[in-house]
N, C-alpha and C positions, 0 to 999 in steps of 0.2 A: 504494500500500500504506500503510495507516494503522497507528499504534501506540497502544495504550492508555497512559494516564498511567504505569501501573506498568511497562510495557515501555519507555517512553521513559526513565524513571529508571534502569532496569536497563541500558539501552544506554549511558547516560552513565557509569555506574559501571564498566562493562566497558572502555570506551574510556580510562578513567583508570588502568587497571591497569598497573603498571610492568613486569610480566613478559609483556606481550602481544606475540605474535610479529607479524612484518610481514604475513604472510598472513591471520592472524585479524583484525588491525586493518583490512585492506582489505575483508574481508567485512562487518565491522561498519559500515564507512563506506558500503558499498553499501546496507545496510538504512537507515542514517540518512538518506542522500540520497533514497532511494526514498520514505521516509515523508514527506519534504518536497516531494514532487511531481516529482522529477527523473525523467526517462526513462532507460532503459538506455543509449542512445547518448550522453546527456549525462553519465552517471556514469562510463562507461568511461575517458575520457581523464583524469578527475580522479584516479581511483584507479590509473591506469596499468595497466589490465587489459583483456583482450579482452571484447567484449560477451557472448560465450558464457560467459566466466568470471563476469561480473556476474550473468547470468541464473541460473547454477548457485547462486551464493551466495544470491540471493533465494529460489529454490526450496527450498534447504536450510533457510532460516529459516522459511518457510511450513509446511514439513513437520515440522520438529523443534525450532523455537524457537532460542534462543541457544545451547543446548548443541550443536546441529548445526553451528554455525559454528566450533567449535574445530578445531584441527589434528588429523588422524588420527594415531594412535600410530605411531611410527617403529620400524623393526626395529633390531637391533644391541644393543650394551650400553647399559643405562639410564644416565642421568646419575649421577655419583658425588657430587653435591652437591645440597642442597635450598635452597629459597628462604630458609628460616630461617637457614641458614649464611651466606648473603650479607647478610641483615639484621643479623646479629650483627657481621659484619666491618665493615659500613658504620657501625654505631653506634660501633665501636672507632675507626674513622678519624675520625669526627666528634669524639670525645673527644680524640684525638691532636692534631687541628688546634686545638682549644681550649687544649690544654696546650702547644702549640708543639713537638710531637714529629713528626719527619719520617719518611716511609715511602717507600722506593723500591719499584718494582714487584715484584721477587722476594720481598720481605719479607711482604706480605699473603698471598701463596700459601703461604709457609712457615708463617705464623701459622695459616692454615686447617688445614694438615696437623697442626700441633702441638696446637692448641686444640680443633679440631672433628673431627679424624680423617678429613678429606676431602681428595681430591687434585684440584686444579684447575690446569690449565696457565696459566702467567703471561700468555701472549698472549691466551688466552680470558678470563681474569679481567679483563684490561684492557677487553675488549669489554663485559663485564657491568657493570663500574663506569661506563663511559661511558653505557650505557643508563640508569643510575640517576642521572645528573647529576654524576658525579665527573670531575675533570680532573687531569692532571699539571701543576701550576701552581707559580709562584714563591712563596716564602715572604717574610715581612717580618721583619727583625731588630728587636729591642727591648732596651733596657737599663733600662727603667722599673722592673723588679723589683729593681734595685740601688739605687734612689733612697731616700734617707732624708728623709721629709717635714719632720722637725724641722730637719735640717741645711739643707735647701732654704730653709725659711722664714727661718732665721738668715742665710743667704747673701744672700737678696733684701733683707733689712733692711739689711745692711751695704752692699750695692751701692747701695741708694737713698741712704744717708748719704754715700757717696763721690760720687755723682752731684750731690747738692746742694752739696757742698763744691767740686766742679769748677765748677759754675755760679757759685759765689760767688768764684771765682778763687783758692781756697785750695789746690787740688790739681791736679796733672796726672793725668788719668785714662786708663789703658790697659786694653784688654780682651785677655786672654790665653786661648788655647784650644789643646787638644792633640788630635791625631787619630792613630790607630794603623793600621798596614798589616801584614797577615800574608800570607806567600806560600802558606799552606795555607788554602783557603777551605772553610767548612762546607757541608753539603748545602743548596742554595738552592731546591730544589723538593721537593714532596711531593704525595701524592694527597689531594685535598680536594674537598668538594662545591662546585658552582658557586655563587658568591656569598660563599664563605667564604675568607678569607685567613689562613693559619696564621701566627701570630706566634711566632717562635723567640726564646727568652730567650738572649741571647748571653753567654757566659762567657769569661773570660780563658783563653788557651791557653798551653801551655809551648813552643810552636814559635817559631821565629825571628820577631821582630817589629820593625818600624821605626816609631818615633814621630816625629811632626812637630809642632813648636810654631809658633803664629802669634800675632802681636800686632797690635792695631788701636788707634791712638791716638784718643781721643775728640775729636769735632769741637769740643766745648766748649773743650778744652785748646788746640787749634790756633787757635781764634779769639782766645783770650786772649793768645797769643804774637804775634799780628799787630799 
């Protein structure tokens, strides 16, 4: 079975669709492989379908084109959300990851109810987000937003002066640092797209906190004392 250039382009476009169902994708793959010269017995194990199912998919395409490969309408209550609702939610999660805002799973479902007026079960929303490349992943903390470039430049200049004096034997140079430990940890995970790490701007908390100081003597000072 051959495809025209227009049909081949349309086939590729449909295979890239994010909301494509498993069954519809399998039918499109049958058409793609058949157009490349594969036989039905060769296609069946690749798409994990019976040969009869593969032949039905090819016949549906020959008789009705791409539209005939879509899933048949299902009975029961129609979905209570639309693709555009999920697109808006995902755009919001992308913006949240860029801003360092964390979202646990119940929160996006509640956001859809409040902002879009649609009801999606949290477990099903997790499946939908996974389909679109989102994962429940660890965040990364950052204190860079607290840095003052002017103060940093002045500190580096002063430190360089101290280092030079230590090399000249005029000063004993020690490096002092402080680290804080809090028994209450912030949310360390959020929903974010694959390849995106949400950077959370860490602020001081009013909870119980333990600070530890450490000092390191410069090697230059040690060598001067020997």
